[in-house]
C-alpha positions as CSV (number, residue, x, y, z in Angstrom):
1,X,-82.7,-68.6,-9.7
2,X,-82.9,-67.5,-6.1
3,X,-86.7,-67.3,-6.1
4,X,-86.9,-63.5,-6.4
5,X,-89.5,-61.9,-8.6
6,X,-88.0,-59.4,-11.0
7,X,-89.7,-57.3,-13.6
8,X,-88.1,-55.2,-16.4
9,X,-90.1,-52.3,-17.8
10,X,-88.7,-49.5,-20.1
11,X,-88.9,-46.2,-18.2
12,X,-91.1,-44.6,-20.9
13,X,-93.5,-47.5,-20.9
14,X,-93.7,-47.4,-17.1
15,X,-94.4,-43.7,-17.1
16,X,-97.1,-44.0,-19.7
17,X,-98.7,-46.9,-17.9
18,X,-98.8,-44.9,-14.6
19,X,-100.2,-41.8,-16.3
20,X,-102.9,-43.9,-18.0
21,X,-103.7,-45.5,-14.7
22,X,-104.2,-42.0,-13.2
23,X,-106.5,-41.1,-16.0
24,X,-108.5,-44.3,-15.6
25,X,-108.5,-44.0,-11.8
26,X,-106.6,-47.3,-11.5
27,X,-103.3,-46.0,-10.1
28,X,-103.5,-48.0,-6.8
29,X,-104.1,-51.2,-8.7
30,X,-101.2,-50.6,-11.1
31,X,-98.8,-49.7,-8.2
32,X,-100.0,-52.8,-6.3
33,X,-99.1,-55.0,-9.3
34,X,-95.6,-53.6,-9.5
35,X,-95.3,-53.9,-5.7
36,X,-95.5,-57.6,-5.9
37,X,-92.1,-57.9,-7.5
38,X,-88.9,-57.9,-5.4
39,X,-86.9,-55.9,-8.0
40,X,-88.2,-53.5,-10.6
41,X,-85.7,-52.7,-13.3
42,X,-86.2,-49.7,-15.6
43,X,-84.0,-48.3,-18.3
44,X,-83.8,-45.9,-21.3
45,X,-84.1,-42.8,-19.1
46,X,-82.1,-40.7,-21.5
47,X,-83.1,-42.4,-24.8
48,X,-86.8,-41.3,-25.2
49,X,-88.8,-38.2,-24.6
50,X,-91.0,-38.5,-21.6
51,X,-94.3,-37.0,-20.7
52,X,-93.7,-33.6,-19.2
53,X,-95.8,-34.5,-16.1
54,X,-93.1,-37.0,-15.1
55,X,-90.2,-34.7,-15.4
56,X,-91.2,-31.9,-13.0
């Protein structure tokens, strides 16, 4: 309503997407895409098992 760009991504999906981007050498492009939004909302931090690389 106020003209802000908002994105919602489940935390597990975001983590998986970032790890895949690393593997494909596309991390900068992926981060840039998320950097275009004004607010990035994530959820489900305690609901799913996450890749061990993201928890250390």
